[in-house]
Gaussian input, Z-matrix of N, CA and C with variables (Angstrom, degrees):
# hf/3-21g

backbone

0 1
 N
 C     1     B1
 C     2     B2     1     A1
 N     3     B3     2     A2     1     D1
 C     4     B4     3     A3     2     D2
 C     5     B5     4     A4     3     D3
 N     6     B6     5     A5     4     D4
 C     7     B7     6     A6     5     D5
 C     8     B8     7     A7     6     D6
 N     9     B9     8     A8     7     D7
 C    10    B10     9     A9     8     D8
 C    11    B11    10    A10     9     D9
 N    12    B12    11    A11    10    D10
 C    13    B13    12    A12    11    D11
 C    14    B14    13    A13    12    D12
 N    15    B15    14    A14    13    D13
 C    16    B16    15    A15    14    D14
 C    17    B17    16    A16    15    D15
 N    18    B18    17    A17    16    D16
 C    19    B19    18    A18    17    D17
 C    20    B20    19    A19    18    D18
 N    21    B21    20    A20    19    D19
 C    22    B22    21    A21    20    D20
 C    23    B23    22    A22    21    D21
 N    24    B24    23    A23    22    D22
 C    25    B25    24    A24    23    D23
 C    26    B26    25    A25    24    D24
 N    27    B27    26    A26    25    D25
 C    28    B28    27    A27    26    D26
 C    29    B29    28    A28    27    D27
 N    30    B30    29    A29    28    D28
 C    31    B31    30    A30    29    D29
 C    32    B32    31    A31    30    D30
 N    33    B33    32    A32    31    D31
 C    34    B34    33    A33    32    D32
 C    35    B35    34    A34    33    D33
 N    36    B36    35    A35    34    D34
 C    37    B37    36    A36    35    D35
 C    38    B38    37    A37    36    D36
 N    39    B39    38    A38    37    D37
 C    40    B40    39    A39    38    D38
 C    41    B41    40    A40    39    D39
 N    42    B42    41    A41    40    D40
 C    43    B43    42    A42    41    D41
 C    44    B44    43    A43    42    D42
 N    45    B45    44    A44    43    D43
 C    46    B46    45    A45    44    D44
 C    47    B47    46    A46    45    D45
 N    48    B48    47    A47    46    D46
 C    49    B49    48    A48    47    D47
 C    50    B50    49    A49    48    D48
 N    51    B51    50    A50    49    D49
 C    52    B52    51    A51    50    D50
 C    53    B53    52    A52    51    D51
 N    54    B54    53    A53    52    D52
 C    55    B55    54    A54    53    D53
 C    56    B56    55    A55    54    D54
 N    57    B57    56    A56    55    D55
 C    58    B58    57    A57    56    D56
 C    59    B59    58    A58    57    D57
 N    60    B60    59    A59    58    D58
 C    61    B61    60    A60    59    D59
 C    62    B62    61    A61    60    D60
 N    63    B63    62    A62    61    D61
 C    64    B64    63    A63    62    D62
 C    65    B65    64    A64    63    D63
 N    66    B66    65    A65    64    D64
 C    67    B67    66    A66    65    D65
 C    68    B68    67    A67    66    D66
 N    69    B69    68    A68    67    D67
 C    70    B70    69    A69    68    D68
 C    71    B71    70    A70    69    D69
 N    72    B72    71    A71    70    D70
 C    73    B73    72    A72    71    D71
 C    74    B74    73    A73    72    D72
 N    75    B75    74    A74    73    D73
 C    76    B76    75    A75    74    D74
 C    77    B77    76    A76    75    D75
 N    78    B78    77    A77    76    D76
 C    79    B79    78    A78    77    D77
 C    80    B80    79    A79    78    D78
 N    81    B81    80    A80    79    D79
 C    82    B82    81    A81    80    D80
 C    83    B83    82    A82    81    D81
 N    84    B84    83    A83    82    D82
 C    85    B85    84    A84    83    D83
 C    86    B86    85    A85    84    D84
 N    87    B87    86    A86    85    D85
 C    88    B88    87    A87    86    D86
 C    89    B89    88    A88    87    D87
 N    90    B90    89    A89    88    D88
 C    91    B91    90    A90    89    D89
 C    92    B92    91    A91    90    D90
 N    93    B93    92    A92    91    D91
 C    94    B94    93    A93    92    D92
 C    95    B95    94    A94    93    D93
 N    96    B96    95    A95    94    D94
 C    97    B97    96    A96    95    D95
 C    98    B98    97    A97    96    D96
 N    99    B99    98    A98    97    D97
 C   100   B100    99    A99    98    D98
 C   101   B101   100   A100    99    D99
 N   102   B102   101   A101   100   D100
 C   103   B103   102   A102   101   D101
 C   104   B104   103   A103   102   D102
 N   105   B105   104   A104   103   D103
 C   106   B106   105   A105   104   D104
 C   107   B107   106   A106   105   D105
 N   108   B108   107   A107   106   D106
 C   109   B109   108   A108   107   D107
 C   110   B110   109   A109   108   D108
 N   111   B111   110   A110   109   D109
 C   112   B112   111   A111   110   D110
 C   113   B113   112   A112   111   D111
 N   114   B114   113   A113   112   D112
 C   115   B115   114   A114   113   D113
 C   116   B116   115   A115   114   D114
 N   117   B117   116   A116   115   D115
 C   118   B118   117   A117   116   D116
 C   119   B119   118   A118   117   D117
 N   120   B120   119   A119   118   D118
 C   121   B121   120   A120   119   D119
 C   122   B122   121   A121   120   D120
 N   123   B123   122   A122   121   D121
 C   124   B124   123   A123   122   D122
 C   125   B125   124   A124   123   D123
 N   126   B126   125   A125   124   D124
 C   127   B127   126   A126   125   D125
 C   128   B128   127   A127   126   D126
 N   129   B129   128   A128   127   D127
 C   130   B130   129   A129   128   D128
 C   131   B131   130   A130   129   D129
 N   132   B132   131   A131   130   D130
 C   133   B133   132   A132   131   D131
 C   134   B134   133   A133   132   D132
 N   135   B135   134   A134   133   D133
 C   136   B136   135   A135   134   D134
 C   137   B137   136   A136   135   D135
 N   138   B138   137   A137   136   D136
 C   139   B139   138   A138   137   D137
 C   140   B140   139   A139   138   D138
 N   141   B141   140   A140   139   D139
 C   142   B142   141   A141   140   D140
 C   143   B143   142   A142   141   D141
 N   144   B144   143   A143   142   D142
 C   145   B145   144   A144   143   D143
 C   146   B146   145   A145   144   D144
 N   147   B147   146   A146   145   D145
 C   148   B148   147   A147   146   D146
 C   149   B149   148   A148   147   D147
 N   150   B150   149   A149   148   D148
 C   151   B151   150   A150   149   D149
 C   152   B152   151   A151   150   D150
 N   153   B153   152   A152   151   D151
 C   154   B154   153   A153   152   D152
 C   155   B155   154   A154   153   D153
 N   156   B156   155   A155   154   D154
 C   157   B157   156   A156   155   D155
 C   158   B158   157   A157   156   D156
 N   159   B159   158   A158   157   D157
 C   160   B160   159   A159   158   D158
 C   161   B161   160   A160   159   D159
 N   162   B162   161   A161   160   D160
 C   163   B163   162   A162   161   D161
 C   164   B164   163   A163   162   D162
 N   165   B165   164   A164   163   D163
 C   166   B166   165   A165   164   D164
 C   167   B167   166   A166   165   D165
 N   168   B168   167   A167   166   D166
 C   169   B169   168   A168   167   D167
 C   170   B170   169   A169   168   D168
 N   171   B171   170   A170   169   D169
 C   172   B172   171   A171   170   D170
 C   173   B173   172   A172   171   D171
 N   174   B174   173   A173   172   D172
 C   175   B175   174   A174   173   D173
 C   176   B176   175   A175   174   D174
 N   177   B177   176   A176   175   D175
 C   178   B178   177   A177   176   D176
 C   179   B179   178   A178   177   D177
 N   180   B180   179   A179   178   D178
 C   181   B181   180   A180   179   D179
 C   182   B182   181   A181   180   D180
 N   183   B183   182   A182   181   D181
 C   184   B184   183   A183   182   D182
 C   185   B185   184   A184   183   D183
 N   186   B186   185   A185   184   D184
 C   187   B187   186   A186   185   D185
 C   188   B188   187   A187   186   D186
 N   189   B189   188   A188   187   D187
 C   190   B190   189   A189   188   D188
 C   191   B191   190   A190   189   D189
 N   192   B192   191   A191   190   D190
 C   193   B193   192   A192   191   D191
 C   194   B194   193   A193   192   D192
 N   195   B195   194   A194   193   D193
 C   196   B196   195   A195   194   D194
 C   197   B197   196   A196   195   D195
 N   198   B198   197   A197   196   D196
 C   199   B199   198   A198   197   D197
 C   200   B200   199   A199   198   D198
 N   201   B201   200   A200   199   D199
 C   202   B202   201   A201   200   D200
 C   203   B203   202   A202   201   D201
 N   204   B204   203   A203   202   D202
 C   205   B205   204   A204   203   D203
 C   206   B206   205   A205   204   D204
 N   207   B207   206   A206   205   D205
 C   208   B208   207   A207   206   D206
 C   209   B209   208   A208   207   D207
 N   210   B210   209   A209   208   D208
 C   211   B211   210   A210   209   D209
 C   212   B212   211   A211   210   D210
 N   213   B213   212   A212   211   D211
 C   214   B214   213   A213   212   D212
 C   215   B215   214   A214   213   D213
 N   216   B216   215   A215   214   D214
 C   217   B217   216   A216   215   D215
 C   218   B218   217   A217   216   D216
 N   219   B219   218   A218   217   D217
 C   220   B220   219   A219   218   D218
 C   221   B221   220   A220   219   D219
 N   222   B222   221   A221   220   D220
 C   223   B223   222   A222   221   D221
 C   224   B224   223   A223   222   D222
 N   225   B225   224   A224   223   D223
 C   226   B226   225   A225   224   D224
 C   227   B227   226   A226   225   D225
 N   228   B228   227   A227   226   D226
 C   229   B229   228   A228   227   D227
 C   230   B230   229   A229   228   D228
 N   231   B231   230   A230   229   D229
 C   232   B232   231   A231   230   D230
 C   233   B233   232   A232   231   D231

   B1=1.4576
   B2=1.5257
   B3=1.3016
   B4=1.4624
   B5=1.5265
   B6=1.3156
   B7=1.4561
   B8=1.5147
   B9=1.3155
   B10=1.4695
   B11=1.5299
   B12=1.3003
   B13=1.4461
   B14=1.5187
   B15=1.3092
   B16=1.4594
   B17=1.5290
   B18=1.3210
   B19=1.4620
   B20=1.5168
   B21=1.3243
   B22=1.4605
   B23=1.5195
   B24=1.3137
   B25=1.4700
   B26=1.5284
   B27=1.3249
   B28=1.4620
   B29=1.5295
   B30=1.3143
   B31=1.4565
   B32=1.5237
   B33=1.3241
   B34=1.4679
   B35=1.5268
   B36=1.3110
   B37=1.4635
   B38=1.5182
   B39=1.3196
   B40=1.4678
   B41=1.5255
   B42=1.3337
   B43=1.4601
   B44=1.5239
   B45=1.3218
   B46=1.4619
   B47=1.5294
   B48=1.3303
   B49=1.4616
   B50=1.5251
   B51=1.3317
   B52=1.4619
   B53=1.5156
   B54=1.3208
   B55=1.4687
   B56=1.5260
   B57=1.3214
   B58=1.4621
   B59=1.5299
   B60=1.3294
   B61=1.4674
   B62=1.5353
   B63=1.3252
   B64=1.4639
   B65=1.5253
   B66=1.3136
   B67=1.4674
   B68=1.5220
   B69=1.3210
   B70=1.4655
   B71=1.5309
   B72=1.3437
   B73=1.4652
   B74=1.5220
   B75=1.3267
   B76=1.4621
   B77=1.5289
   B78=1.3239
   B79=1.4687
   B80=1.5303
   B81=1.3336
   B82=1.4676
   B83=1.5340
   B84=1.3240
   B85=1.4653
   B86=1.5287
   B87=1.3375
   B88=1.4650
   B89=1.5259
   B90=1.3270
   B91=1.4701
   B92=1.5287
   B93=1.3399
   B94=1.4677
   B95=1.5327
   B96=1.3230
   B97=1.4562
   B98=1.5295
   B99=1.3299
   B100=1.4618
   B101=1.5212
   B102=1.3448
   B103=1.4609
   B104=1.5272
   B105=1.3341
   B106=1.4678
   B107=1.5285
   B108=1.3240
   B109=1.4665
   B110=1.5207
   B111=1.3230
   B112=1.4630
   B113=1.5244
   B114=1.3238
   B115=1.4656
   B116=1.5265
   B117=1.3202
   B118=1.4607
   B119=1.5241
   B120=1.3256
   B121=1.4630
   B122=1.5290
   B123=1.3317
   B124=1.4599
   B125=1.5265
   B126=1.3214
   B127=1.4587
   B128=1.5264
   B129=1.3469
   B130=1.4607
   B131=1.5244
   B132=1.3084
   B133=1.4606
   B134=1.5274
   B135=1.3398
   B136=1.4690
   B137=1.5315
   B138=1.3224
   B139=1.4614
   B140=1.5264
   B141=1.3364
   B142=1.4649
   B143=1.5315
   B144=1.3216
   B145=1.4594
   B146=1.5258
   B147=1.3208
   B148=1.4618
   B149=1.5162
   B150=1.3486
   B151=1.4577
   B152=1.5287
   B153=1.3286
   B154=1.4604
   B155=1.5223
   B156=1.3218
   B157=1.4629
   B158=1.5172
   B159=1.3280
   B160=1.4646
   B161=1.5277
   B162=1.3291
   B163=1.4499
   B164=1.5097
   B165=1.3116
   B166=1.4693
   B167=1.5146
   B168=1.3180
   B169=1.4569
   B170=1.5162
   B171=1.2989
   B172=1.4520
   B173=1.5055
   B174=1.2755
   B175=1.4536
   B176=1.5089
   B177=1.3152
   B178=1.4488
   B179=1.5190
   B180=1.3175
   B181=1.4499
   B182=1.5139
   B183=1.2974
   B184=1.4552
   B185=1.5207
   B186=1.3155
   B187=1.4568
   B188=1.5220
   B189=1.3131
   B190=1.4557
   B191=1.5167
   B192=1.3145
   B193=1.4458
   B194=1.5111
   B195=1.3170
   B196=1.4606
   B197=1.5128
   B198=1.2995
   B199=1.4478
   B200=1.5217
   B201=1.3275
   B202=1.4574
   B203=1.5321
   B204=1.3378
   B205=1.4543
   B206=1.5231
   B207=1.2878
   B208=1.4548
   B209=1.5058
   B210=1.3154
   B211=1.4431
   B212=1.5112
   B213=1.3282
   B214=1.4675
   B215=1.5197
   B216=1.3038
   B217=1.4578
   B218=1.5245
   B219=1.3179
   B220=1.4445
   B221=1.5155
   B222=1.3153
   B223=1.4461
   B224=1.5315
   B225=1.2726
   B226=1.4514
   B227=1.5157
   B228=1.2960
   B229=1.4566
   B230=1.5089
   B231=1.2825
   B232=1.4634
   B233=1.4822
   A1=108.31
   A2=116.34
   A3=121.48
   A4=110.06
   A5=114.99
   A6=120.48
   A7=109.29
   A8=117.03
   A9=118.81
   A10=110.50
   A11=114.72
   A12=119.97
   A13=111.74
   A14=115.68
   A15=121.79
   A16=110.92
   A17=117.60
   A18=121.34
   A19=112.12
   A20=116.05
   A21=120.80
   A22=110.60
   A23=116.06
   A24=120.00
   A25=111.58
   A26=117.01
   A27=120.24
   A28=110.84
   A29=117.45
   A30=121.48
   A31=110.91
   A32=117.39
   A33=121.25
   A34=110.52
   A35=117.26
   A36=120.88
   A37=111.58
   A38=117.04
   A39=120.92
   A40=110.73
   A41=117.25
   A42=120.77
   A43=110.73
   A44=117.18
   A45=120.98
   A46=110.64
   A47=116.93
   A48=120.63
   A49=110.75
   A50=116.52
   A51=120.75
   A52=111.66
   A53=116.90
   A54=120.58
   A55=110.69
   A56=116.69
   A57=121.03
   A58=110.34
   A59=116.74
   A60=120.41
   A61=110.81
   A62=117.31
   A63=120.92
   A64=110.23
   A65=117.69
   A66=120.54
   A67=111.92
   A68=117.91
   A69=121.82
   A70=112.86
   A71=118.61
   A72=122.00
   A73=110.86
   A74=114.81
   A75=120.17
   A76=108.30
   A77=116.16
   A78=120.73
   A79=110.80
   A80=117.22
   A81=120.73
   A82=110.76
   A83=116.82
   A84=120.21
   A85=111.09
   A86=116.86
   A87=120.23
   A88=110.47
   A89=117.18
   A90=120.90
   A91=110.73
   A92=117.38
   A93=120.65
   A94=110.34
   A95=116.77
   A96=121.06
   A97=110.02
   A98=116.65
   A99=120.84
   A100=110.47
   A101=117.53
   A102=120.83
   A103=111.43
   A104=117.45
   A105=120.67
   A106=110.60
   A107=116.23
   A108=120.40
   A109=110.71
   A110=117.77
   A111=121.37
   A112=110.02
   A113=117.57
   A114=121.07
   A115=110.78
   A116=117.35
   A117=121.78
   A118=110.45
   A119=116.80
   A120=122.51
   A121=110.82
   A122=116.39
   A123=120.57
   A124=112.48
   A125=117.33
   A126=121.36
   A127=113.72
   A128=118.40
   A129=119.59
   A130=116.27
   A131=119.00
   A132=120.41
   A133=108.37
   A134=117.53
   A135=120.55
   A136=111.80
   A137=116.66
   A138=121.62
   A139=111.97
   A140=117.94
   A141=118.93
   A142=111.16
   A143=118.34
   A144=121.40
   A145=109.40
   A146=117.30
   A147=120.74
   A148=110.52
   A149=116.89
   A150=121.15
   A151=111.10
   A152=117.08
   A153=119.88
   A154=110.72
   A155=117.17
   A156=121.35
   A157=110.06
   A158=116.67
   A159=121.19
   A160=111.82
   A161=117.58
   A162=121.20
   A163=114.73
   A164=117.31
   A165=120.36
   A166=109.13
   A167=116.18
   A168=121.74
   A169=108.99
   A170=116.66
   A171=120.64
   A172=109.92
   A173=116.52
   A174=120.04
   A175=111.79
   A176=116.63
   A177=121.26
   A178=108.78
   A179=116.61
   A180=120.75
   A181=109.29
   A182=116.37
   A183=122.85
   A184=108.28
   A185=119.15
   A186=120.17
   A187=110.96
   A188=116.41
   A189=120.67
   A190=109.60
   A191=116.50
   A192=120.87
   A193=113.29
   A194=117.53
   A195=121.68
   A196=111.73
   A197=115.80
   A198=122.38
   A199=108.61
   A200=117.03
   A201=121.25
   A202=112.74
   A203=117.81
   A204=118.17
   A205=112.56
   A206=117.37
   A207=120.98
   A208=115.10
   A209=119.76
   A210=121.93
   A211=115.12
   A212=118.21
   A213=119.08
   A214=112.50
   A215=118.47
   A216=123.17
   A217=112.71
   A218=116.05
   A219=120.49
   A220=114.03
   A221=118.75
   A222=122.18
   A223=109.10
   A224=115.44
   A225=118.75
   A226=108.80
   A227=115.94
   A228=121.47
   A229=107.91
   A230=114.95
   A231=120.07
   A232=110.66
   D1=132.56
   D2=-178.52
   D3=-75.63
   D4=141.49
   D5=178.23
   D6=-85.16
   D7=141.36
   D8=178.39
   D9=-66.71
   D10=142.61
   D11=179.40
   D12=-80.25
   D13=174.13
   D14=-178.96
   D15=-62.73
   D16=-39.03
   D17=179.22
   D18=-61.55
   D19=-40.83
   D20=178.65
   D21=-63.58
   D22=-43.58
   D23=179.80
   D24=-66.10
   D25=-39.46
   D26=178.20
   D27=-65.73
   D28=-40.99
   D29=178.21
   D30=-64.04
   D31=-43.13
   D32=177.88
   D33=-63.61
   D34=-39.72
   D35=178.50
   D36=-65.97
   D37=-41.53
   D38=178.49
   D39=-64.93
   D40=-39.65
   D41=178.20
   D42=-65.00
   D43=-42.72
   D44=179.45
   D45=-64.30
   D46=-41.37
   D47=179.09
   D48=-65.18
   D49=-42.34
   D50=178.18
   D51=-62.18
   D52=-42.16
   D53=178.00
   D54=-63.64
   D55=-41.18
   D56=178.64
   D57=-61.45
   D58=-47.82
   D59=-179.07
   D60=-63.53
   D61=-40.74
   D62=-179.98
   D63=-65.20
   D64=-39.62
   D65=-178.57
   D66=-67.57
   D67=-21.89
   D68=179.90
   D69=-92.13
   D70=-3.35
   D71=-179.37
   D72=-75.41
   D73=151.80
   D74=172.70
   D75=-79.61
   D76=168.97
   D77=179.01
   D78=-61.83
   D79=-37.46
   D80=179.48
   D81=-66.39
   D82=-41.09
   D83=178.35
   D84=-65.52
   D85=-37.95
   D86=177.67
   D87=-64.86
   D88=-39.10
   D89=178.51
   D90=-65.89
   D91=-40.26
   D92=177.05
   D93=-62.65
   D94=-41.94
   D95=179.28
   D96=-63.39
   D97=-41.02
   D98=178.31
   D99=-62.02
   D100=-43.65
   D101=179.61
   D102=-64.02
   D103=-37.99
   D104=176.67
   D105=-63.31
   D106=-41.06
   D107=-179.90
   D108=-65.77
   D109=-41.30
   D110=179.05
   D111=-64.31
   D112=-42.42
   D113=178.72
   D114=-64.53
   D115=-42.57
   D116=177.98
   D117=-61.05
   D118=-43.48
   D119=177.84
   D120=-61.94
   D121=-49.07
   D122=-178.25
   D123=-63.82
   D124=-36.38
   D125=-176.61
   D126=-79.77
   D127=-25.42
   D128=-168.61
   D129=-120.61
   D130=-12.26
   D131=-178.91
   D132=-96.44
   D133=126.67
   D134=-179.98
   D135=-63.01
   D136=153.21
   D137=-175.71
   D138=-61.95
   D139=-37.57
   D140=-178.75
   D141=-65.94
   D142=-32.37
   D143=176.34
   D144=-70.80
   D145=-40.49
   D146=177.25
   D147=-60.52
   D148=-40.26
   D149=178.68
   D150=-63.94
   D151=-40.20
   D152=178.70
   D153=-65.00
   D154=-40.93
   D155=179.35
   D156=-65.15
   D157=-38.64
   D158=-179.25
   D159=-75.12
   D160=-11.67
   D161=178.11
   D162=88.79
   D163=13.02
   D164=178.57
   D165=-75.96
   D166=139.00
   D167=178.01
   D168=-85.12
   D169=133.15
   D170=176.71
   D171=-150.77
   D172=150.33
   D173=179.44
   D174=71.35
   D175=-156.37
   D176=-178.84
   D177=-100.45
   D178=106.83
   D179=177.80
   D180=-123.05
   D181=153.89
   D182=178.63
   D183=-92.88
   D184=124.94
   D185=178.29
   D186=-65.95
   D187=154.22
   D188=179.24
   D189=-59.61
   D190=137.49
   D191=-179.55
   D192=77.46
   D193=13.88
   D194=-177.97
   D195=-72.29
   D196=174.52
   D197=-179.18
   D198=-89.71
   D199=113.14
   D200=-174.27
   D201=-104.09
   D202=7.07
   D203=-174.93
   D204=-120.99
   D205=35.92
   D206=173.45
   D207=75.98
   D208=19.01
   D209=175.58
   D210=87.43
   D211=11.48
   D212=-177.85
   D213=-95.90
   D214=-3.98
   D215=-177.98
   D216=52.55
   D217=30.35
   D218=175.87
   D219=90.26
   D220=-6.23
   D221=-178.45
   D222=-113.25
   D223=142.15
   D224=176.01
   D225=-140.08
   D226=150.10
   D227=178.15
   D228=-106.14
   D229=114.48
   D230=-179.44
   D231=-115.85

């Protein structure tokens, strides 16, 4: 079994500390944090990425279950 590296341990420690700090926040502080996150998202995420997250179809996309093999349905005549 591979041992976790220092980076993994630091990331786990940072996540645990963040969870601890969040659990100690008041409801008002949590709401302020949420508003900061929404503002950060609105200011820095491009519109096309927002559309993808929202599930809007744009551009040329293949529908689920589409034909991905050039229209042969898996059969070819050679």
